[in-house]
N, C-alpha and C positions, 0 to 999 in steps of 0.2 A: 239330658243334654240334647239340644235340637241341632241336627246336622242340616236338615232342610225341612220344609213343611211336612214331608212324608217320611223322613228318615230320622229315627231316634236312637240315641245311645243307650245301651243297656248293659255295658261292661262294668267291671269292678276294679277297685284299687286294692293292691296287696301291699300293705305297709309293714307286715310282719316278716316277710321273706328276707333272709340275709344273703343267700347265694342263689342266683338264678342259674338254672341248669346244673346246680351243684358245684359251680366254679366261679361265676362272675359276681363280684362284690356289687351289691345294689343298695347303697346307703339311702337312696330316695325311693326304694321299693320298686314295684312293677305295676303296670296297668295291663289288664287282660281285656281287650276290647271286643265288644259284640254290638251288633246293630240290628234294628228292626226296620223294614221297609213296609209302610202301611199303604195299601192300594186295594183294588177289588179283591186281590189275593194278597196274603201277607207272607213275607219271607224274613226269617231270622238268619243273620249272618254270623255263623260260628258260635261256639260256646266258650266257656272259660275254665280256669283251673278247678280241679276237683274239690278243693277246699271252699269254693264259693258257690256251690250248687244252689243252695237255698236263696242266697242273695240274688243270683242271676235269674233264677226262675221267678223270683218276686219282682225284679225289675221288668221282666217281660210281661208278667201279669198286669202290672200297673200300666204299661204302655198300651197293651191290647185293650184294656178297658172293656172286658167282657167278650171280645172277639176271640176267634181261634186262629192260630197260625196254620198256613198251608204248607210251608216248606221250612226246613232247616238246611242251609247251604253250608257245607263243611269244606272250607278252602284248604285247610292244613291240618294234618293229623297229629301233630305234636300234642301231648296231653294238656299243655297249658291252654290249648284252643279247642280240643275235641273231647276232653274227659267227660263232659256232661251230655254228650250226644245221646247216649242210651237213656239217661234220665229224662231228657227232653222227649224222646220217643215214647217213653212210658207216660209222661205227663200229658202228651198230646198225641193220642194213638191214631188220629186221622191224618197227621202231618206226614209229608213225604220228605225223605232225606235225599239231598242233591249233592253229588260229589263226583270226582274222577273215578275211573275204574280202579286205579291203584289205591285210592283212598278206601274204597269198600273192601279191598283185600286186607288193608291194615285194620279196618273196623272189626273184621272177623277175629283178628289176633287180639285186639284189645277187649272186645265185648262179646266174643263168641257168637256173633251174628253179623251178617252183611246186609241186613234189612232187605232181603231179596223180594219181599212182598210189598214193599213201600219205598221204592227208590227210583231215582232218575240218574243214570250215568251220563255225564257230560264230557265233551271233548272240546278242543280249541275251535272257537267260532260258533258253538252252539248257543241258542238263545232260550230264554224263559220269560214269557209274558206274565206280568202281574196285573195288567190293566194298562194304565198310561206309562208305567215303568216297564221297559224291556231290558232284561239283563243279558249281557253278552259275556261268555266265559272265555278267559284267556289262560291257556295252560302256561305254567311257569315251573317246569321240572327243574329240580336242583336249585331252587331259590327258597329254601335250601334243602328241601326233601323232594323225592321224585314224584309225589302225588299232587303237588301244589297247583291250585288254580287261583287266579285273580278274577274279579268280577267287575264289569263296567255297566253302570246305569246311565243310559243315554239321556234320560229325562232330566235328571239333576246334574249330569256330567260328573258323576262320582266314580272314582276308581277305588274299589275295595282291594287293597294291595297285599293281603296276607301279611307275612313277616317283612315284606319290603317296606322301606321308609319307617321302620320301627325304631325305638330307642329304649334304653333302660330308663327307669324312673316312673313313679306313679303319676296319675293325671295331674295332681296338684303340686308336683315338684316344680320349684321355682329355679330353673337352671337353663343354660344355653342348650338349644336343641342339638347343634352340630357335635358338641363334645361327646355327649352320651350316645348319639346316633352313630358316630364314627366308631366308638369303642364297641358298640353293639354290632355294627356291620362287619368290622374286621375280625372280631371274635367269633361270630356265628356264621356269617355269610361269605366272608372274605375269600374262601377257597373257590367260590363258584362265580368268579367274575365274568366269565364268558356267558354263563347262563343268565346273569343279570343283564349283560349287554343285549342278549337276545330279547329279553322282556322289554327293555327300554326302547328297542326298535319297534316293538309292537305298540307300546304306549305312545310313541311319537305320532301314530296315526289316529289317536283318540283325542277328542276335545275334552280335556280334563279341567274342571274347576275346583274339585275337592279330592283329596286323597285321604282315605280312611284305612289306616294300618291296624294290625292286630296288637301292637304295643305303641304307647306314646300318644301324643296329641294328634287330633285331626288337623290336617294341613289345608288351609284355605287361601292363604295369601303368598305372593311371591313364589309360586310353585317352581319357576325356573331355577331359583336358588337351590332347592332340594334336588331337582332333576340333574342339575349341573354337578352337584357334589356326588350324586350316585354314579354319574357317568365317569367322573374322575376316579372315584374309588374302584369301580368295577373294571376300569381299563388299566388299573395299576399306575395311574398317572401321579404326578407330584401336585399335592394340594397347596403346600406352603414351602417357600424357600427357607432353608435352614439345615441344621445338622442335629441328628439324634445320636446321643452317646449312651450306650448301655454297657454296664460294667459289673464285674464281680471282683471283690477284693478280700483277701484273708487277713492280712496284717497291716493293711493301709497303704502299701507301696503302689499297687495298681491304682487305687483311688487317688493317690497323689499325682500320678501321671495324668489321670483323667482331669483333675482339677487344673493342672497346668495347661492341658489342651483346651479346655473350656475357656480359660482366661485368655489364651492366645487367640482363639477364634473370635472372642468378643473384641479384643484389641484390633483385630483385622477388619472389624465391621460386619461380621456374620450376622444376618438379620435375626436369627433365632438359634439358640443352643438349648436343646432339651436333654437333661441328664437324668438317667434312671439307674438307680442301684437295684439290680435285679433280685438281690436277696431280701430287699425291704419294700420295694414298690409293689403296686398292683401290676402283675405281669400283663394283664390285658391293656393297661394304660401304656406300658412300654411297647407292646405290639402296635397299638394305635399310633404312637409317635413314629415308629419305624416306617409305617406305611404313609404317614402324613407328609414327612419330609423327604427330600430327594437324596440326602446323604446320610450314611449311617456309620458310626464307629463302634466296633465291638472290642471291648477291653476286658481281658480275663487272665486268670492264672491257669497254668497247666496243673491238672489234678489227676493223679493216678494214670498219667500218660494220656489223658483225655481232657476235654473241656471241663471246667468247674461245673457242677451239676445244674446250677441255676442258668448258666449260659447255655449249656447243652439243651435244656428245656426251651429256652427262649429261641435259639436258632431253629429248633424243630418247629416251634410255633410259626416262625416266618416261612420256612420252606414248605411246610404243610399247607399253608395258605397261598402258595403261588407267588411268593415274594419275587419281584423282578424290577427291571428298569431303574436300578439304583447303583450308586457309587458307595463302596464299603472300604473303610480304613480299619486297620487292626493294631491294637496294642496288646502284646502278649508278655507274660511274666513267667519265669521259672528259675528256680535256684540252680538246678543242674542241667536239665534238658527241656527247655521251653518248646512245646510243639503245638501250642494253641492256634497259631496262625495257619499251620499246615492243616489242622483239623477243621478250622473254619472254612478254609477254601474248599476242602473236600466236601463239606456239608452242602455247599452251594453249587456243586458241579452240575446238578440237574436243573438249576434255576435259570430262567431266561434273562438275558441282557443284564447280567451282574458284572460290574467292573470293579477291580480292586485298585486302590491307590498304589503308586510306585513305592511309596514310603511305608514300611512296616516298622513300628517301634517295638524293639525287643529289650525288655528289662530283665536283667539278671539279678533277681532278689530285690535290690533297691534302686531307685532312680538316681542316675549319675549325670554328669555334665554332657556326655555323649547322647543320653536319652533326651535331654532338654533340647538339643539341636535337632534330633529326630522329630520331636514333637512339634517344633517350629516348622520343619519341612512338611510334616503331615498337615498342619493347619493351613499352610500356604496352598497345598494341593486342594484341600477341601473348600477353600475360599475362591478358587478359580470359577469363573462364570461357565 
């Protein structure tokens, strides 16, 4: 794949993987991106997952067409991007490894060498000349590991963005970018919004025409769209107006309350109602919806004096990722002592700018007439501008 006259794609498609990072469902696989910059000197940008060593080295060999690479630039040390760095170093013994100081510490842990005899340690603002291409390194700590760097090529106006602007899905996946990029962002990077904001401020000073991430497609058109989404996501802003409802139900009574609420919200003209059954849905999809919309309803049974397990996990996923700036409504159920609402509020005590609706729906075993009225009152609160 041609990125520019001098920049070639040498990454791979993984169509066999079922769970990325051992937890994220990826029905359309994953792309592990790597690039080669051909100039007076040649730089290879990152490696790929360990299972694709031969394919990756073959791709590089084809693009080099008999030449030898001068540098391997390691932007991110997660094994899906760095696992073959040692294999590359063995294949090209004259090549120099370029990375941050923290990355070399990690290399020693992975490969039992930090390439002390053939390395360049870079920091924020450092440059590397390949000829007409001059690379400027942009440190991006905690996006989403501490050693991360991004790389800007002023010649072709390309930002090599490490895991930033990545998405789930193989190269040839025919799907909307935002959906899987959003799930990827909030699942993997979401906790580090402030760090992303810092990098976006750095990027604002660069003339960027192309973004080359380590996952997903190369972005060449309408870059403002992607940058705006990242700004919204990393500032914990509201992307879409609507209500996300996430629930657990044992015998169907809490589910019935949720169905009544969803119907009432639609009757009142709510622009979008996204309903997730936490016991059956992809949890990462539910997390994505919770961050996408400005209003959230948590509906759950009391279980052993605590939240139902799937709800407990879901709430932890939100608070761990810095969930904030949202209005939350609660539907709780319990046959003898419902305490779900109390536990939910306690779970968000450390979260920023979380507001709870005045109405809390408390179901004692089965939905009754009084609960229907509570549900209507809750819907009315959620539909306020």
